[in-house]
Every structure is written in C-alpha cells, then in structure tokens.
TORKOL-4160 file (C-alpha; in steps of 0.2 Angstrom, whole numbers, padded with zeros to 4 digits, m for minus):
342
<pt num="1" X="0629" Y="0613" Z="0846"/>
<pt num="2" X="0640" Y="0597" Z="0843"/>
<pt num="3" X="0623" Y="0587" Z="0836"/>
<pt num="4" X="0619" Y="0602" Z="0826"/>
<pt num="5" X="0637" Y="0603" Z="0817"/>
<pt num="6" X="0637" Y="0584" Z="0814"/>
<pt num="7" X="0619" Y="0585" Z="0807"/>
<pt num="8" X="0625" Y="0600" Z="0795"/>
<pt num="9" X="0641" Y="0588" Z="0792"/>
<pt num="10" X="0631" Y="0573" Z="0785"/>
<pt num="11" X="0622" Y="0583" Z="0775"/>
<pt num="12" X="0635" Y="0593" Z="0768"/>
<pt num="13" X="0643" Y="0577" Z="0764"/>
<pt num="14" X="0625" Y="0570" Z="0756"/>
<pt num="15" X="0624" Y="0585" Z="0746"/>
<pt num="16" X="0641" Y="0582" Z="0741"/>
<pt num="17" X="0639" Y="0564" Z="0736"/>
<pt num="18" X="0623" Y="0568" Z="0725"/>
<pt num="19" X="0633" Y="0582" Z="0717"/>
<pt num="20" X="0647" Y="0569" Z="0712"/>
<pt num="21" X="0636" Y="0556" Z="0706"/>
<pt num="22" X="0626" Y="0568" Z="0696"/>
<pt num="23" X="0643" Y="0576" Z="0688"/>
<pt num="24" X="0646" Y="0560" Z="0682"/>
<pt num="25" X="0633" Y="0558" Z="0669"/>
<pt num="26" X="0639" Y="0567" Z="0654"/>
<pt num="27" X="0631" Y="0578" Z="0643"/>
<pt num="28" X="0626" Y="0568" Z="0628"/>
<pt num="29" X="0612" Y="0570" Z="0612"/>
<pt num="30" X="0610" Y="0553" Z="0606"/>
<pt num="31" X="0600" Y="0548" Z="0589"/>
<pt num="32" X="0587" Y="0533" Z="0590"/>
<pt num="33" X="0583" Y="0528" Z="0573"/>
<pt num="34" X="0567" Y="0517" Z="0574"/>
<pt num="35" X="0561" Y="0510" Z="0558"/>
<pt num="36" X="0541" Y="0508" Z="0562"/>
<pt num="37" X="0531" Y="0523" Z="0560"/>
<pt num="38" X="0527" Y="0537" Z="0572"/>
<pt num="39" X="0509" Y="0533" Z="0573"/>
<pt num="40" X="0512" Y="0514" Z="0578"/>
<pt num="41" X="0510" Y="0510" Z="0596"/>
<pt num="42" X="0528" Y="0504" Z="0599"/>
<pt num="43" X="0535" Y="0519" Z="0593"/>
<pt num="44" X="0525" Y="0528" Z="0605"/>
<pt num="45" X="0537" Y="0516" Z="0618"/>
<pt num="46" X="0552" Y="0524" Z="0609"/>
<pt num="47" X="0548" Y="0541" Z="0614"/>
<pt num="48" X="0542" Y="0538" Z="0632"/>
<pt num="49" X="0561" Y="0529" Z="0635"/>
<pt num="50" X="0569" Y="0545" Z="0628"/>
<pt num="51" X="0558" Y="0557" Z="0637"/>
<pt num="52" X="0562" Y="0548" Z="0654"/>
<pt num="53" X="0579" Y="0548" Z="0652"/>
<pt num="54" X="0579" Y="0567" Z="0648"/>
<pt num="55" X="0569" Y="0569" Z="0665"/>
<pt num="56" X="0580" Y="0557" Z="0676"/>
<pt num="57" X="0597" Y="0566" Z="0669"/>
<pt num="58" X="0589" Y="0583" Z="0673"/>
<pt num="59" X="0592" Y="0586" Z="0656"/>
<pt num="60" X="0609" Y="0580" Z="0652"/>
<pt num="61" X="0605" Y="0564" Z="0640"/>
<pt num="62" X="0593" Y="0569" Z="0628"/>
<pt num="63" X="0588" Y="0557" Z="0614"/>
<pt num="64" X="0581" Y="0562" Z="0598"/>
<pt num="65" X="0570" Y="0548" Z="0591"/>
<pt num="66" X="0569" Y="0548" Z="0570"/>
<pt num="67" X="0554" Y="0537" Z="0566"/>
<pt num="68" X="0550" Y="0527" Z="0549"/>
<pt num="69" X="0566" Y="0524" Z="0543"/>
<pt num="70" X="0573" Y="0543" Z="0543"/>
<pt num="71" X="0590" Y="0538" Z="0546"/>
<pt num="72" X="0592" Y="0522" Z="0538"/>
<pt num="73" X="0581" Y="0506" Z="0533"/>
<pt num="74" X="0582" Y="0492" Z="0545"/>
<pt num="75" X="0593" Y="0482" Z="0534"/>
<pt num="76" X="0605" Y="0495" Z="0539"/>
<pt num="77" X="0602" Y="0497" Z="0557"/>
<pt num="78" X="0614" Y="0484" Z="0563"/>
<pt num="79" X="0628" Y="0492" Z="0554"/>
<pt num="80" X="0624" Y="0509" Z="0557"/>
<pt num="81" X="0622" Y="0506" Z="0577"/>
<pt num="82" X="0639" Y="0496" Z="0577"/>
<pt num="83" X="0648" Y="0509" Z="0568"/>
<pt num="84" X="0640" Y="0522" Z="0580"/>
<pt num="85" X="0633" Y="0530" Z="0565"/>
<pt num="86" X="0618" Y="0532" Z="0576"/>
<pt num="87" X="0619" Y="0529" Z="0594"/>
<pt num="88" X="0603" Y="0516" Z="0596"/>
<pt num="89" X="0593" Y="0510" Z="0584"/>
<pt num="90" X="0580" Y="0495" Z="0582"/>
<pt num="91" X="0578" Y="0479" Z="0571"/>
<pt num="92" X="0572" Y="0461" Z="0572"/>
<pt num="93" X="0588" Y="0448" Z="0574"/>
<pt num="94" X="0578" Y="0436" Z="0563"/>
<pt num="95" X="0581" Y="0449" Z="0549"/>
<pt num="96" X="0600" Y="0444" Z="0549"/>
<pt num="97" X="0598" Y="0425" Z="0553"/>
<pt num="98" X="0616" Y="0423" Z="0548"/>
<pt num="99" X="0624" Y="0438" Z="0556"/>
<pt num="100" X="0613" Y="0434" Z="0573"/>
<pt num="101" X="0609" Y="0416" Z="0572"/>
<pt num="102" X="0607" Y="0415" Z="0591"/>
<pt num="103" X="0599" Y="0431" Z="0595"/>
<pt num="104" X="0585" Y="0424" Z="0582"/>
<pt num="105" X="0580" Y="0411" Z="0595"/>
<pt num="106" X="0569" Y="0422" Z="0605"/>
<pt num="107" X="0558" Y="0424" Z="0589"/>
<pt num="108" X="0555" Y="0405" Z="0586"/>
<pt num="109" X="0536" Y="0402" Z="0585"/>
<pt num="110" X="0523" Y="0394" Z="0593"/>
<pt num="111" X="0531" Y="0393" Z="0609"/>
<pt num="112" X="0522" Y="0406" Z="0618"/>
<pt num="113" X="0504" Y="0413" Z="0615"/>
<pt num="114" X="0505" Y="0429" Z="0626"/>
<pt num="115" X="0510" Y="0447" Z="0626"/>
<pt num="116" X="0518" Y="0444" Z="0645"/>
<pt num="117" X="0525" Y="0424" Z="0642"/>
<pt num="118" X="0533" Y="0433" Z="0626"/>
<pt num="119" X="0542" Y="0447" Z="0636"/>
<pt num="120" X="0547" Y="0433" Z="0648"/>
<pt num="121" X="0552" Y="0423" Z="0636"/>
<pt num="122" X="0564" Y="0437" Z="0624"/>
<pt num="123" X="0570" Y="0445" Z="0643"/>
<pt num="124" X="0577" Y="0426" Z="0647"/>
<pt num="125" X="0583" Y="0419" Z="0632"/>
<pt num="126" X="0590" Y="0435" Z="0626"/>
<pt num="127" X="0601" Y="0436" Z="0642"/>
<pt num="128" X="0609" Y="0419" Z="0641"/>
<pt num="129" X="0627" Y="0420" Z="0640"/>
<pt num="130" X="0628" Y="0413" Z="0620"/>
<pt num="131" X="0619" Y="0428" Z="0614"/>
<pt num="132" X="0626" Y="0441" Z="0624"/>
<pt num="133" X="0643" Y="0434" Z="0617"/>
<pt num="134" X="0635" Y="0436" Z="0600"/>
<pt num="135" X="0629" Y="0453" Z="0602"/>
<pt num="136" X="0647" Y="0459" Z="0609"/>
<pt num="137" X="0656" Y="0452" Z="0593"/>
<pt num="138" X="0642" Y="0464" Z="0584"/>
<pt num="139" X="0647" Y="0478" Z="0596"/>
<pt num="140" X="0629" Y="0481" Z="0603"/>
<pt num="141" X="0621" Y="0480" Z="0619"/>
<pt num="142" X="0602" Y="0475" Z="0618"/>
<pt num="143" X="0587" Y="0481" Z="0627"/>
<pt num="144" X="0566" Y="0485" Z="0627"/>
<pt num="145" X="0563" Y="0464" Z="0629"/>
<pt num="146" X="0546" Y="0465" Z="0626"/>
<pt num="147" X="0533" Y="0452" Z="0618"/>
<pt num="148" X="0521" Y="0455" Z="0603"/>
<pt num="149" X="0501" Y="0453" Z="0604"/>
<pt num="150" X="0496" Y="0434" Z="0595"/>
<pt num="151" X="0496" Y="0435" Z="0577"/>
<pt num="152" X="0480" Y="0430" Z="0568"/>
<pt num="153" X="0474" Y="0431" Z="0550"/>
<pt num="154" X="0464" Y="0442" Z="0539"/>
<pt num="155" X="0458" Y="0436" Z="0523"/>
<pt num="156" X="0443" Y="0434" Z="0509"/>
<pt num="157" X="0435" Y="0419" Z="0516"/>
<pt num="158" X="0431" Y="0413" Z="0535"/>
<pt num="159" X="0445" Y="0400" Z="0544"/>
<pt num="160" X="0437" Y="0391" Z="0558"/>
<pt num="161" X="0445" Y="0374" Z="0556"/>
<pt num="162" X="0461" Y="0366" Z="0550"/>
<pt num="163" X="0454" Y="0362" Z="0534"/>
<pt num="164" X="0450" Y="0380" Z="0529"/>
<pt num="165" X="0469" Y="0382" Z="0530"/>
<pt num="166" X="0473" Y="0370" Z="0516"/>
<pt num="167" X="0479" Y="0377" Z="0501"/>
<pt num="168" X="0478" Y="0396" Z="0506"/>
<pt num="169" X="0492" Y="0407" Z="0501"/>
<pt num="170" X="0496" Y="0416" Z="0517"/>
<pt num="171" X="0509" Y="0432" Z="0520"/>
<pt num="172" X="0524" Y="0425" Z="0528"/>
<pt num="173" X="0542" Y="0432" Z="0532"/>
<pt num="174" X="0558" Y="0426" Z="0539"/>
<pt num="175" X="0562" Y="0407" Z="0538"/>
<pt num="176" X="0553" Y="0399" Z="0551"/>
<pt num="177" X="0535" Y="0404" Z="0547"/>
<pt num="178" X="0535" Y="0396" Z="0532"/>
<pt num="179" X="0537" Y="0380" Z="0539"/>
<pt num="180" X="0524" Y="0382" Z="0552"/>
<pt num="181" X="0513" Y="0388" Z="0538"/>
<pt num="182" X="0519" Y="0374" Z="0525"/>
<pt num="183" X="0514" Y="0360" Z="0538"/>
<pt num="184" X="0496" Y="0366" Z="0541"/>
<pt num="185" X="0495" Y="0364" Z="0521"/>
<pt num="186" X="0496" Y="0383" Z="0517"/>
<pt num="187" X="0506" Y="0391" Z="0504"/>
<pt num="188" X="0518" Y="0404" Z="0513"/>
<pt num="189" X="0523" Y="0420" Z="0502"/>
<pt num="190" X="0535" Y="0430" Z="0510"/>
<pt num="191" X="0528" Y="0449" Z="0509"/>
<pt num="192" X="0538" Y="0465" Z="0516"/>
<pt num="193" X="0524" Y="0471" Z="0529"/>
<pt num="194" X="0523" Y="0486" Z="0519"/>
<pt num="195" X="0515" Y="0478" Z="0503"/>
<pt num="196" X="0499" Y="0468" Z="0512"/>
<pt num="197" X="0487" Y="0477" Z="0509"/>
<pt num="198" X="0493" Y="0479" Z="0489"/>
<pt num="199" X="0494" Y="0460" Z="0490"/>
<pt num="200" X="0476" Y="0457" Z="0498"/>
<pt num="201" X="0466" Y="0469" Z="0488"/>
<pt num="202" X="0475" Y="0462" Z="0471"/>
<pt num="203" X="0473" Y="0444" Z="0478"/>
<pt num="204" X="0491" Y="0440" Z="0475"/>
<pt num="205" X="0488" Y="0432" Z="0492"/>
<pt num="206" X="0473" Y="0426" Z="0501"/>
<pt num="207" X="0477" Y="0432" Z="0520"/>
<pt num="208" X="0487" Y="0444" Z="0528"/>
<pt num="209" X="0497" Y="0438" Z="0545"/>
<pt num="210" X="0497" Y="0450" Z="0558"/>
<pt num="211" X="0489" Y="0458" Z="0576"/>
<pt num="212" X="0472" Y="0467" Z="0576"/>
<pt num="213" X="0481" Y="0482" Z="0578"/>
<pt num="214" X="0494" Y="0479" Z="0563"/>
<pt num="215" X="0478" Y="0475" Z="0554"/>
<pt num="216" X="0470" Y="0491" Z="0557"/>
<pt num="217" X="0485" Y="0503" Z="0556"/>
<pt num="218" X="0487" Y="0495" Z="0537"/>
<pt num="219" X="0469" Y="0494" Z="0534"/>
<pt num="220" X="0469" Y="0479" Z="0529"/>
<pt num="221" X="0451" Y="0478" Z="0534"/>
<pt num="222" X="0449" Y="0489" Z="0519"/>
<pt num="223" X="0456" Y="0475" Z="0509"/>
<pt num="224" X="0448" Y="0460" Z="0516"/>
<pt num="225" X="0432" Y="0456" Z="0526"/>
<pt num="226" X="0436" Y="0440" Z="0536"/>
<pt num="227" X="0447" Y="0440" Z="0553"/>
<pt num="228" X="0451" Y="0423" Z="0562"/>
<pt num="229" X="0456" Y="0423" Z="0579"/>
<pt num="230" X="0468" Y="0408" Z="0577"/>
<pt num="231" X="0481" Y="0411" Z="0587"/>
<pt num="232" X="0500" Y="0409" Z="0580"/>
<pt num="233" X="0506" Y="0414" Z="0597"/>
<pt num="234" X="0516" Y="0429" Z="0603"/>
<pt num="235" X="0534" Y="0433" Z="0596"/>
<pt num="236" X="0548" Y="0445" Z="0603"/>
<pt num="237" X="0546" Y="0462" Z="0598"/>
<pt num="238" X="0561" Y="0469" Z="0587"/>
<pt num="239" X="0574" Y="0474" Z="0600"/>
<pt num="240" X="0581" Y="0490" Z="0602"/>
<pt num="241" X="0603" Y="0490" Z="0604"/>
<pt num="242" X="0614" Y="0503" Z="0610"/>
<pt num="243" X="0631" Y="0505" Z="0603"/>
<pt num="244" X="0640" Y="0495" Z="0612"/>
<pt num="245" X="0657" Y="0504" Z="0616"/>
<pt num="246" X="0646" Y="0519" Z="0621"/>
<pt num="247" X="0638" Y="0509" Z="0631"/>
<pt num="248" X="0653" Y="0501" Z="0640"/>
<pt num="249" X="0659" Y="0520" Z="0642"/>
<pt num="250" X="0644" Y="0527" Z="0653"/>
<pt num="251" X="0646" Y="0530" Z="0670"/>
<pt num="252" X="0635" Y="0515" Z="0681"/>
<pt num="253" X="0624" Y="0526" Z="0686"/>
<pt num="254" X="0617" Y="0532" Z="0672"/>
<pt num="255" X="0618" Y="0513" Z="0665"/>
<pt num="256" X="0606" Y="0511" Z="0683"/>
<pt num="257" X="0592" Y="0523" Z="0676"/>
<pt num="258" X="0592" Y="0515" Z="0656"/>
<pt num="259" X="0589" Y="0500" Z="0666"/>
<pt num="260" X="0575" Y="0506" Z="0678"/>
<pt num="261" X="0568" Y="0517" Z="0662"/>
<pt num="262" X="0570" Y="0501" Z="0651"/>
<pt num="263" X="0560" Y="0490" Z="0665"/>
<pt num="264" X="0547" Y="0504" Z="0665"/>
<pt num="265" X="0545" Y="0506" Z="0646"/>
<pt num="266" X="0543" Y="0486" Z="0644"/>
<pt num="267" X="0528" Y="0488" Z="0654"/>
<pt num="268" X="0521" Y="0503" Z="0645"/>
<pt num="269" X="0524" Y="0495" Z="0629"/>
<pt num="270" X="0513" Y="0479" Z="0634"/>
<pt num="271" X="0497" Y="0490" Z="0641"/>
<pt num="272" X="0496" Y="0501" Z="0626"/>
<pt num="273" X="0499" Y="0487" Z="0612"/>
<pt num="274" X="0485" Y="0476" Z="0622"/>
<pt num="275" X="0473" Y="0492" Z="0621"/>
<pt num="276" X="0478" Y="0497" Z="0605"/>
<pt num="277" X="0473" Y="0479" Z="0598"/>
<pt num="278" X="0456" Y="0478" Z="0608"/>
<pt num="279" X="0452" Y="0495" Z="0602"/>
<pt num="280" X="0456" Y="0489" Z="0585"/>
<pt num="281" X="0446" Y="0472" Z="0586"/>
<pt num="282" X="0432" Y="0481" Z="0591"/>
<pt num="283" X="0432" Y="0492" Z="0576"/>
<pt num="284" X="0428" Y="0476" Z="0564"/>
<pt num="285" X="0411" Y="0474" Z="0562"/>
<pt num="286" X="0408" Y="0494" Z="0561"/>
<pt num="287" X="0420" Y="0491" Z="0543"/>
<pt num="288" X="0410" Y="0475" Z="0539"/>
<pt num="289" X="0422" Y="0462" Z="0544"/>
<pt num="290" X="0415" Y="0446" Z="0551"/>
<pt num="291" X="0424" Y="0436" Z="0565"/>
<pt num="292" X="0428" Y="0421" Z="0564"/>
<pt num="293" X="0430" Y="0409" Z="0579"/>
<pt num="294" X="0445" Y="0394" Z="0577"/>
<pt num="295" X="0440" Y="0380" Z="0583"/>
<pt num="296" X="0456" Y="0369" Z="0581"/>
<pt num="297" X="0470" Y="0379" Z="0590"/>
<pt num="298" X="0476" Y="0364" Z="0598"/>
<pt num="299" X="0476" Y="0354" Z="0583"/>
<pt num="300" X="0485" Y="0366" Z="0576"/>
<pt num="301" X="0497" Y="0366" Z="0589"/>
<pt num="302" X="0498" Y="0347" Z="0588"/>
<pt num="303" X="0500" Y="0348" Z="0566"/>
<pt num="304" X="0518" Y="0359" Z="0566"/>
<pt num="305" X="0533" Y="0351" Z="0567"/>
<pt num="306" X="0545" Y="0355" Z="0584"/>
<pt num="307" X="0550" Y="0374" Z="0579"/>
<pt num="308" X="0565" Y="0372" Z="0592"/>
<pt num="309" X="0572" Y="0357" Z="0584"/>
<pt num="310" X="0570" Y="0365" Z="0567"/>
<pt num="311" X="0578" Y="0383" Z="0574"/>
<pt num="312" X="0594" Y="0371" Z="0577"/>
<pt num="313" X="0593" Y="0362" Z="0562"/>
<pt num="314" X="0592" Y="0381" Z="0553"/>
<pt num="315" X="0606" Y="0388" Z="0565"/>
<pt num="316" X="0618" Y="0373" Z="0562"/>
<pt num="317" X="0620" Y="0379" Z="0541"/>
<pt num="318" X="0626" Y="0397" Z="0545"/>
<pt num="319" X="0632" Y="0393" Z="0562"/>
<pt num="320" X="0639" Y="0381" Z="0577"/>
<pt num="321" X="0627" Y="0368" Z="0580"/>
<pt num="322" X="0633" Y="0362" Z="0597"/>
<pt num="323" X="0630" Y="0381" Z="0602"/>
<pt num="324" X="0612" Y="0380" Z="0596"/>
<pt num="325" X="0609" Y="0363" Z="0604"/>
<pt num="326" X="0615" Y="0372" Z="0621"/>
<pt num="327" X="0604" Y="0389" Z="0619"/>
<pt num="328" X="0590" Y="0375" Z="0613"/>
<pt num="329" X="0589" Y="0366" Z="0628"/>
<pt num="330" X="0588" Y="0383" Z="0638"/>
<pt num="331" X="0575" Y="0388" Z="0628"/>
<pt num="332" X="0564" Y="0374" Z="0633"/>
<pt num="333" X="0568" Y="0375" Z="0651"/>
<pt num="334" X="0560" Y="0395" Z="0650"/>
<pt num="335" X="0545" Y="0390" Z="0642"/>
<pt num="336" X="0542" Y="0375" Z="0655"/>
<pt num="337" X="0546" Y="0388" Z="0667"/>
<pt num="338" X="0534" Y="0401" Z="0660"/>
<pt num="339" X="0520" Y="0388" Z="0658"/>
<pt num="340" X="0523" Y="0383" Z="0677"/>
<pt num="341" X="0520" Y="0402" Z="0681"/>
<pt num="342" X="0537" Y="0407" Z="0686"/>
C-alpha cells in the first residue's frame, strides 16, 4: 500500500512538473519576415521551422511567415526586427557592412567549398564573442546557420579555363566578390538578383553568378545557354534573427525548443537545397544548356588574394581593425579545423 501511494505521489509530482514547465511558455503570435519568394527552397525551411515550433509548444507559439518581402524589403529588415515591428526576419549581414562588419566575416568568399562546410563555418564564426556582442548592439539574436550550395557561372560562352574568364562581365554583389572577380581578370558588375535575367538577356552582363537551383528558379537558362561548373565556394546563407529583447524574455524551455528546432531546420535546409541543385542541373540539357567542366580550379584559387586579409582591411575602414584581426585569426583556425574534418 505504501509503495502504491509512493508511486502515485511521484507520478503526480511528475505531472505537476510537466504542467508547470508547459505553463511557462507564454501564448504568442509572431511575425516572421522573409525577403525571399515562397517558392525558393530556403523559404521552405522557414515554413518548417514555424510548423515545428507550433507543434512542440502545443500551439502556444504560432509563427506566421510572410514571404517575398511583404512586410518590408531586405534593406529594411535590421531596423524592423531590432525595433520589434516584426519579431523575426532574415537578411545577409554583408548587405549592411558598416553596421555588421564583424558578422560579415561569415561570408568571406573562397574559404570553404561545400554546403556542410559552409554551415560549420557560419555557425562557429557567428558564435565568436565579438560577433555576438555586435549582434547585441544591434538588438538581434541570430539563428539558422546554414551554408549555400556552391556558386557557378551561366552565360553566353563556354568557360573551361582561366583564360576564358578574362574580360567577361559578371554579375557581382557586395564588396568582396568584386575583388575575387577582378583578380581573375573579370569585370564585376553589381546587379540585384532580381535583375540578372534582364541583364543577361540584353547582354549588359555576359554571365550570371548563382547556384544551379537559383539559375533555374530565375529561369536564367532561357537567357543564356552555357553553364560552367567552376566552383566559387559555399557561403553562409543570410542569417535569421529574432528581436533580442523578446528572446531574453523567453523561458529557458522555449529557448531549448527553439534551439532544437533550429538544429533540425539547418539539416533539413541542406537536404532540400542539395536536392534542388541536382534537380536543376539535371534539367539543363533539356533546356538546350551546355555544361562545361572548369579545368583550372586550383589555379583559380591560387590566383586570388588572401580574402581574409582583404576582409580585415575592409573592416578597418568602418570598424575596429584590431577586432577584425582577432576574428580573422579565429576564422583561419576554423578553416583549418574544417579542412581537418573537425
């Protein structure tokens, strides 16, 4: 009898603890602003994240994802999330170099060359105290650390060797890839991603610059018929941020659920991104696109300058160069660890 009483007492206490823990999660309705179109693979990751949070909080936390910049353009996103106008939003830190000079270190070109290495690179560099402090100053908490499938070229002629790159006008963006392209004898032209099709069609640029899935989603194979498998490496995908003040108010149980879903969403994102990239590549021949193997990959890597040093130099113009050197040394170690399989 005593054993039965003890069992029911322990069982009741367990139920009470579960109920108390569940009660700690407040009922919330969050707005998630995604600047990408809903049909893009990474937008599916945002939807997956929202669905899993609702499921694992028993519906207490509901997230409505607004795709395609309907709550604001990508250039408005840091201010919208920091102010709490939207609770969650995404954007590439490299678009706001002067505001996020250290966080932009996750997007230094030509450091890693596959999507999983891109994820490790993004995650480890973002976790550095200097980057976290920069995010705190901007009233943001970052998550969803993922790499991009490597970028290639699509244009109006075959690209098989370094010599084929000389003089071609290529779509570029930011402040780092123009350095890479110029070092290879290319002519970088900063073009918004939404205008690449028209610029290719009108031959304002000779080549677009994207992963295979991105080329397919933007229908670039209609405007250009030559794809090169030249590998410009993986970069960190735009990070996603939650308003810092809101994050700090959340109970630990909700943060734990959020972080668990985050890990799963990163893996899920890589899976569907690689599948979409392969599917797009396989469709090119039917669209009349010729695929050309680039034979000078190692020569290309040797021809570009030290991009970490270039990043440090650029940060020094807008921020603390000593902090950039500290983070740059850390990034070099991260790259070594990734190459060693750590």
